[in-house]
N, C-alpha and C positions, 0 to 999 in steps of 0.2 A: 693437104698436109704433106710435107716433104721429108724424106728420110734423112737427108743431110742436116736439116735444121733440127730434127728430133735428136739426132746423135749429138749435136752441139749442146742442145738444151740438157740432155742426159749427162754429158760430160761435165757441164757446169755445176752439177750437184756435188762434185768431189772437190775437196780442199787440197789434198796432197798428191793426187794422181794427175799426171800431165794430160790435159784434155786431148792432145794430139795422139796419144796412145790408144784412145778409145775410138773404135770403128763400129760399123753396123754388125760386124762378125764377132765383136768382143763378147766373151762369156763373162758377164758382169759379176757373177758370184765368185769368180776366180780372182777378182781384183783384191789386192791386199786391203784396201780401204773399205771394201763392201761391208756393210753392217746393217743392223735393223734400223738405225738412225738414218742411214743413207737411203734405205728402202722407203722409209717414211717421207723423206724429202722428194724422192722420185715420184711417189704417189701424189704428193702435194703439187709438184711441178706439172704433172699431167692434168690435174684438175684446173690449175690456174692458167696454164699456157694453152691447153687444148679443150678445156671445159668437158672433160671426160672423167669418169670415175673408174679407177683400177683398184681391185682389192689386193690384200696381201697374198691371198691364195693364188690369184691370177698371176701376180708378180713372181711367185715361187715356181709356177709352171713354165714360165718363160726361161730360156737359156741365154739367148743373145740379145743385144740391144735391138736388132732387127725383129726378133720375135716379139719383143715388147711393143715396138712400133706397129707391127701388124695387128696386134691385139687392140691397141688404141685406135688405129685407123678403122678397124672393123666395128667399133662401138658407135 
């Protein structure tokens, strides 16, 4: 699993946010478009693309995209 691919997959869950603005260091909860619906799509993306399960509570404990990547990689 590569961080760069994960960041791209994560960024693709957003409709209005420019994917180029999302990096591993992005605090995703600070993005204007972040919502519970986006959180759900990120959880689904992790399941489909990486065959890993992330809970809402785990997602809330992460701050950056890289934090989420590390969580998924550790599963």
